[in-house]
VOMI-931418 format. One record per residue (C-alpha): residue in three letters; x, y, z. Coordinates in steps of 0.1 Angstrom, whole numbers, plus 5000, padded with zeros to 4 digits. Layout:
% residues N
ALAXYZ/...
% end
This chain:
% residues 528
MET955903884185/LEU955703514177/LYS955103454143/SER952403234130/LEU953502894120/ARG951902584099/LEU953102304112/LEU952501914106/SER954201634127/VAL956901864144/SER957502254141/LEU960302464150/PHE960402824156/LEU963703074164/ILE963503384167/LEU964203684195/PHE961903974202/SER960304174229/SER956904124237/SER954404414238/LEU952704404275/PHE949904634282/ALA950404794318/GLN947805054322/TRP944905254311/VAL945805574285/ALA942905824284/GLN942005894249/THR940006204232/SER936406084225/ASN934906404206/THR931706424233/THR931306534266/ASN928206284273/ARG928305924290/VAL929505654270/LEU927105364279/ASN928405084257/MET931304994232/LYS932104734205/ALA935404644193/VAL935304484158/SER938804474151/ALA942304614169/ASN941504964151/THR937904964148/VAL935405044179/TRP932005174182/ALA930305354211/ALA926505444222/ILE926405774240/ARG923805834265/GLY922906174249/GLY921906384218/GLY921306064196/GLU925206024196/ILE927405764184/LEU931005724184/LYS933805534158/THR937205514157/THR939505314128/ASP942605414143/GLY942205254177/GLY941405524195/THR943705824183/THR941005974170/TRP936905914178/THR934206054148/LYS931106164162/TYR927606064143/THR924206144153/ILE920506054151/THR918406354151/THR915106194151/PRO913706124174/VAL915006404191/GLY916606344228/LEU917705964223/TYR920005814247/MET921905544231/TYR922005214256/GLY923304964232/VAL925504944200/GLU926504604180/ALA928704604152/PHE930704334128/ASP933104624109/ALA933504944104/ASN930504974078/THR927504754096/ALA926204844132/TRP923304864154/VAL922405114180/THR919205104205/GLY918005404219/THR915205534241/VAL913905894243/GLN914806064271/GLY912206094300/SER910005874281/ALA909405474271/ASP909805534235/ALA912605274222/TYR914205244187/ILE916805054165/PHE918605214139/LYS921005004112/THR923805194095/THR925605034063/ASP927505314055/GLY929705374085/GLY927905594102/THR927005834079/THR923305754074/TRP920905544098/THR917505374090/GLN915205284117/GLN914104954121/PHE912104884154/ASN910105124174/SER908505034208/PRO906505314216/THR906105184255/GLY909405034258/PHE912705084270/GLY915504934249/ASP918604784267/GLY920504664236/VAL920904424207/ARG923304164193/PHE923603964161/PHE924703604160/ASP925703694123/ALA924603924095/ASN920903814097/ASN920103654132/GLY919803904157/ILE918403954192/TYR916704254209/TRP915604304244/GLY914104564267/ASP912504604301/PRO909104414310/GLU906604624287/PRO904504814292/TYR905704814335/PRO904704654357/SER904204404330/LYS905904064337/TYR906404014298/TRP909704064288/GLU910304284256/LEU912404054237/TYR912504024197/THR914403834173/THR915003874137/THR916503634110/ASN916903944079/GLY919304174096/GLY917204374114/THR914204444089/ASN911604244106/TRP911604184145/THR909503904159/ARG908703914198/VAL909503594217/PRO906103444232/LYS905403534267/ALA905103134275/ASN909003104264/ILE910303344288/PRO909903324325/ASP908103634344/ALA910203934354/ASP909604034391/SER907004304390/VAL906304324425/ASN909904464434/GLY910504624403/GLU912804414380/TYR914704604353/GLY916904504324/ALA920704604330/ALA921404834300/ALA923904684273/GLY923804354301/ILE923704104275/CYS926703834264/VAL926603604236/VAL928703284230/GLY927603084202/ASN924003004202/ASN923703084240/VAL922603434251/TRP922503544286/PHE921103874300/THR920904074333/ALA918104204356/TYR917804394389/SER915404514414/ALA916004844434/VAL914704644464/ALA917404554491/GLY918604204491/THR916504094461/PRO918303854442/ASN920303944409/ARG919003734383/ILE920203604351/PHE918303474321/LYS919503244298/SER918903124264/THR920702814240/ASN919002854208/ARG919503214200/GLY916803374222/LEU913703164217/ASN913402944251/TRP914603104281/THR915202994317/VAL916403184347/SER918903144377/GLN920003364404/TYR922403494430/THR922103694462/PRO924203994468/VAL926603904495/GLY926104264511/GLY922204244509/THR922204564492/SER920304624461/SER922704624429/SER923004584391/ASN924704284380/TYR926604214343/VAL927703894333/ALA930503774308/PHE931303434294/LYS934503264279/ASN932702974267/ALA929302794274/THR930002684306/HIS932402934326/GLY931303264330/VAL931803574357/GLY929103814371/VAL930004104390/SER927704344409/THR927604734421/ASP927604634456/GLY931204444454/THR929804104450/THR931303904423/ALA930103554411/ARG931303244394/THR929302964371/THR930902654356/ASP927602534345/GLY926702784321/GLY924703004346/THR922502734363/THR924202764396/TRP926503064410/THR929103104437/THR929603424454/ALA932103624468/SER932803984476/VAL935404244467/SER935404494495/GLY935204844487/ALA934504774448/VAL931604894429/MET931604724398/ARG929604804365/TYR930504614338/VAL932804304329/VAL934304184297/ASN936103794288/ILE939703854272/THR939303614243/GLY938203304257/THR940503264284/GLY940303284323/ARG940903644320/TYR938203914329/ILE938204314333/ALA935804454355/ILE935204844355/GLY933305054376/ASN932705404402/ALA935705674400/GLY937405504371/ALA938305194389/SER939104874374/TRP940004514384/ILE941004194366/THR940903804371/TYR943503584359/ASP941503234371/ASP937703294364/GLY936903514388/ALA938503314422/ASN940803624431/TRP940803994415/SER943604254418/VAL943304624413/LEU944104814377/THR945505144377/THR943905404361/PRO944505784352/LEU943605974384/ASN940506204386/THR939005924361/ASN935005934359/THR932805644366/LEU933005384339/TYR930205204325/ALA931405044292/ILE934104814284/THR934904584250/GLN937804424238/TYR939704274208/ASP942003994210/GLY943504104241/MET943404514236/VAL940704684258/TRP938905004257/ALA936505134284/GLY934305444282/GLY932105614313/ASN930805974325/THR931906294303/GLY933106144272/THR935805924292/ILE937405674269/LEU940605474282/LYS942505174264/TRP944404954280/GLY948104984269/GLY951405104280/SER955205084278/PRO956604754267/LEU958804514292/PRO960904274271/VAL960503894277/GLU963003754253/PHE962103414240/THR965003234226/ALA963202934212/PHE959602784207/THR959302464194/SER956202224185/SER956101834181/VAL953301594177/THR954101274192/GLY950701024188/ASN947801214202/SER949801444223/VAL951001774211/THR954201934234/LEU955102274231/LYS958702394245/TRP959702724245/THR963102904259/THR963403284276/ALA966903464279/SER965403714305/GLU962303794323/THR960904074341/ASN958104044366/ASN956803724347/ARG953903574364/GLY953803274338/PHE952203164305/GLU948603044294/VAL948702784267/GLU945102824248/ARG944102584218/LYS941102704193/GLY938002454194/GLU935802374168/ASP933502654176/GLY936302884167/GLN937002984204/PHE939902954225/VAL940102794252/LEU942602744281/ARG944502424283/GLY947002514306/PHE949302744330/ILE952802734331/GLU954402934361/GLY956603174351/ALA960303294370/GLY959403614376/THR962503834372/SER965703654358/VAL968603704338/ASN969203354337/THR967803104305/GLN964402944315/ASN963102614297/TYR959502574297/ALA957302254282/PHE953702174283/THR951901894267/ASP948301884257/ALA947301504257/ASP943801474245/VAL944401604212/THR942901374181/ALA944101384145/GLY943501684127/LYS944402064126/TYR944502254158/THR945502594164/TYR947402724200/ARG948803034212/ILE950703134240/LYS950103434264/GLN952603594287/MET951303754317/ASP953303944346/PHE951904034380/ASP950804374370/GLY948104254348/ARG950304324318/TYR950704054292/ALA951903974257/TYR949803784232/SER951203564205/ASP950003514171/GLU948803164163/ILE950402834155/GLU948502574133/VAL949602214141/ASP948501964119/VAL949701584127/THR949701414093/THR953101284088/PRO954601434056/ALA954501194023/GLU957501364009/PHE960601564008/GLU959701954001/LEU961502264008/ALA959102544003/GLN959202893992/ASN960203154019/TYR957703344030/PRO957603684028/ASN959903724000/PRO961403963995/PHE961804044033/ASN962804264058/PRO964004184084/SER962303834090/THR960903574070/ALA959703194076/ILE961202904057/LYS958902544056/TYR960302214048/SER959401884051/ILE961401554060/LYS960001204052/PHE962401004073/ASP964301044106/GLY967801174102/PRO969801414103/VAL969201774090/SER971102084081/LEU969602424067/ARG972302694058/VAL972203034044/TYR974903144018/ASP975403453999/ASN975803473965/LEU979403403965/GLY978803043981/THR980003194019/GLN977803054047/VAL976003304064/ALA973803164084/GLU972902814101/LEU969302754112/VAL969302384117/ASN971802114124/GLU971001834141/HIS968801494139/GLN965301544134/LYS961901324131/SER959801284101/GLY957801574100/THR957301944089/TYR959102234105/THR958902614101/VAL961902794108/ASN962103194113/PHE965103354098/ASP966103694112/ALA968203854085/SER968204174107/GLY972304144106/LEU972704114065/SER972804374040/SER970204384013/GLY970404133983/VAL970003783972/TYR971103493990/PHE970403123985/TYR969102874014/SER969902494013/ILE968702204031/THR970601844032/SER969001544049/PRO969801174036/GLY968401104004/PHE967401473999/ASN969101783987/ALA967502123980/THR968402503975/LYS965902813970/LYS966403183962/LEU965603443989/THR965903823985/ILE966204064016/LEU965104414005/LYS965904704031/
% end
């Protein structure tokens, strides 16, 4: 995969690799036969799951290879409808006693071994809980007591120890005439923005989306009408504060570009979509639904394609993702992971340069298989990656292909970029991050390679104060040149070169840089 680079004015990255492209859903053994109703991934290895039945919560710390079951026994008959977590130790769950309106919040700080009750609504139905940070969070439930128009919304500022109900005047009334309910686990949080979804059992009643821009203290509401005119539950996911997608069980899909104030609807024939997730701030969303069906969109919901799931998969109700790794869960303990066999997309060069307020990325592939194209993303001040552009791929090719993208609205400062390569079947490669700093270097410098010792590759970083010819070569301890990494005219800037030593033996080597007015040599160690 692409290695992380730290760059100033100009950066160069040379590497051969095969990208890991995730092609299909793979079934996992969940350790439960009850319905998986909500999931939260906190890393590539750690995922929590709320289970509808038996007071069960699941957790994996190895990406889903094994799942450990934890049980809350008091009160008896808890159905878990929502889960929130920050790491492998700290998590919250919302549960409601089967056959009644008696909602609870529990918290663990020891990985699920013990759970502490933090909240109880004796006449409520808990739809879920979300936290903005370790202290500030929100709980939401159905209008309580039914048929009240007063949504059950509570906030906390101390990690859930105390909860304060949001005043009724701050929330639009629920539609008690048509029996409006909250969609279980139907919440999305981006920054300080919160959305939750509601639906009615009455055919043709609009699906409503409630929104807060201040962590749940004040709310507005918008809506869209199901295309088919039938009753449907709906869920939303957002990639940032403005762009989001909604899906419904009647096949209606919806898109917004103004944070949910207005929605544009369409329909996916035959689709029963129950939940949707955004893939790390991109234009890609994955939806799941009945009979194990799943769909993917690459363009913020404008077009949807079917993803292949294992045969005889049960209806799916939960989905979560972390850095493009996706898990889904459903009936009878079904848990799937979006994975598959790798397809090679061979990158032979990747460069980044800064000119004025423009950052130019260039990359070359030696071969491609079924390559749809490349998304270029940049991390913003809120820590979220945003899509900066899309470059079409060559499909299937055995010839060299050259690509370039210029981000033209960059001001002084540090920026982080990454590239995602996608094929036509929904498979993708997700690069590591590249940090670009537009500051011009004040001195010549040859940095120590990192990591060192290494096997098989390491990064060598250097700074050139003036424009001019530059050579960077590697020698063995007898002075014989074993690799030439750079031999060209370069502009003033800081460069990072990836040195692949897979063809060399273990031992001590030396790398030397030469440029007018600058010569330096450092030692590196290959340890196999």
